[in-house]
BALOVEX-414181 format. One record per residue (C-alpha): residue number from 1; residue in one letter; z, x, y. Coordinates in Angstrom, 3 decimals, decimal comma. Example, Ala and Ser with C-alpha at 12.3 -4.5 7.8 and 13.67 -1.06 7.14 Angstrom:
  pos  code         w         u         v
    1     A     7,800    12,300    -4,500
    2     S     7,140    13,670    -1,060
// end
This chain:
  pos  code         w         u         v
    1     X     5,609   -19,535    -4,373
    2     X     2,099   -18,580    -3,012
    3     X    -1,027   -17,236    -4,258
    4     X    -2,044   -13,266    -3,780
    5     X    -4,337   -11,316    -4,773
    6     X    -2,615    -7,373    -5,658
    7     X    -3,266    -4,220    -5,750
    8     X    -2,472    -0,625    -6,472
    9     X    -2,998     2,937    -6,958
   10     X    -2,705     4,922   -10,543
   11     X    -2,678     8,970   -10,617
   12     X    -2,845     9,513   -14,594
   13     X    -2,142    12,972   -15,709
   14     X    -5,113    15,508   -15,821
   15     X    -6,757    14,739   -18,762
   16     X    -5,582    11,568   -19,578
   17     X    -8,615     9,032   -18,578
   18     X   -10,123     8,982   -21,591
   19     X    -7,174     7,392   -23,882
   20     X    -5,963     5,542   -21,430
   21     X   -10,230     3,924   -21,649
   22     X    -8,953     3,948   -25,172
   23     X    -6,107     1,960   -25,119
   24     X    -7,832    -0,859   -23,150
   25     X   -10,181    -1,769   -25,198
   26     X    -7,450    -2,665   -28,086
   27     X    -5,044    -4,316   -24,889
   28     X    -2,877    -7,231   -27,449
   29     X    -4,388   -10,441   -26,882
   30     X     0,385   -11,693   -26,793
   31     X     0,081    -9,653   -23,732
   32     X    -3,064   -10,804   -22,474
   33     X    -1,664   -14,381   -23,140
   34     X     1,389   -13,475   -21,304
   35     X    -0,675   -12,146   -18,521
   36     X    -2,221   -16,015   -18,910
   37     X     1,269   -17,156   -18,769
   38     X     3,237   -15,181   -16,306
   39     X     0,417   -16,727   -13,322
   40     X    -1,445   -13,457   -13,336
   41     X    -5,996   -14,384   -13,810
   42     X    -8,842   -11,657   -12,472
   43     X    -7,202    -8,643   -13,367
   44     X    -8,917    -5,979   -12,489
   45     X    -8,313    -1,681   -12,972
   46     X   -11,772     0,934   -12,691
   47     X   -11,152     4,149   -13,321
   48     X   -12,445     7,784   -11,618
   49     X   -11,210    10,522   -13,138
   50     X    -7,143    10,351   -12,651
   51     X    -7,876     7,627   -10,366
   52     X    -6,478     3,987   -11,224
   53     X    -7,364     0,935    -8,859
   54     X    -6,258    -1,869   -10,061
   55     X    -6,276    -5,504    -8,528
   56     X    -5,201    -9,499    -9,937
   57     X    -4,753   -12,763    -8,872
   58     X    -1,826   -13,874    -8,875
   59     X    -1,215   -18,084    -8,919
   60     X     2,253   -17,792    -8,266
   61     X     3,189   -14,240    -5,921
   62     X     3,760   -11,424    -7,097
   63     X     7,477   -11,202    -7,434
   64     X     7,321   -14,274    -9,443
   65     X     4,848   -13,253   -11,671
   66     X     6,496    -9,325   -11,644
   67     X     9,594   -11,757   -12,869
   68     X     7,994   -13,002   -15,639
   69     X     6,756    -9,567   -17,264
   70     X     9,397    -7,532   -17,169
   71     X    11,419    -9,628   -18,390
   72     X     8,991    -9,412   -21,817
   73     X     9,328    -6,976   -24,696
   74     X     5,338    -7,963   -24,861
   75     X     5,205    -5,957   -21,229
   76     X     7,926    -3,362   -21,844
   77     X     5,803    -2,134   -25,449
   78     X     3,127    -1,822   -22,709
   79     X     3,758    -0,035   -20,974
   80     X     6,369     2,541   -22,898
   81     X     3,176     3,131   -25,330
   82     X     1,066     4,462   -21,736
   83     X     3,965     5,871   -20,368
   84     X     3,150     9,278   -21,050
   85     X    -0,365     8,592   -19,257
   86     X     0,913     8,854   -15,985
   87     X     1,416    11,131   -12,826
   88     X     4,976     9,979   -11,165
   89     X     4,000     8,902    -7,497
   90     X     7,113     7,960    -6,477
   91     X    10,967     8,098    -6,747
   92     X    10,711     4,976    -9,138
   93     X     7,912     4,203   -10,591
   94     X     5,664     2,443    -8,955
   95     X     2,187     2,613    -7,834
   96     X     0,752     2,669    -4,288
   97     X     0,648    -0,519    -3,405
   98     X    -2,164    -0,985    -0,732
   99     X    -2,815    -3,781     2,164
  100     X    -5,788    -5,969     2,744
  101     X    -7,654    -4,263     5,723
  102     X   -11,196    -6,249     4,749
  103     X   -12,395    -8,667     3,151
  104     X   -16,134   -10,772     3,414
  105     X   -16,069   -13,362     1,165
  106     X   -20,039   -14,548     2,677
  107     X   -22,756   -17,267     0,728
  108     X   -24,385   -15,579    -2,471
  109     X   -28,426   -16,251    -0,967
  110     X   -30,178   -18,810    -3,057
  111     X   -32,825   -18,288    -4,809
// end
């Protein structure tokens, strides 16, 4: 098991952005608990029009987190509630996975 940061892109159907945003103002507590149980933290989603950029940290590695999430009815229900908002990106319904090119962690200035 190795810790990793995961990033990917999804595309929403035209006009689906506001509904997607609304759904994420009421993420079920049981889903948030499941994400934690699956080793996921620091999950952030950014949206520009119909483009979503998603990032999270998996303490146990993406494949392990994915297995735990995939086995859950909580995750299945959440995914089904949003599926109609997404454009199909590939034949398997997968997002576009992003590989890291550069990262600068730096040190915050002492003020």
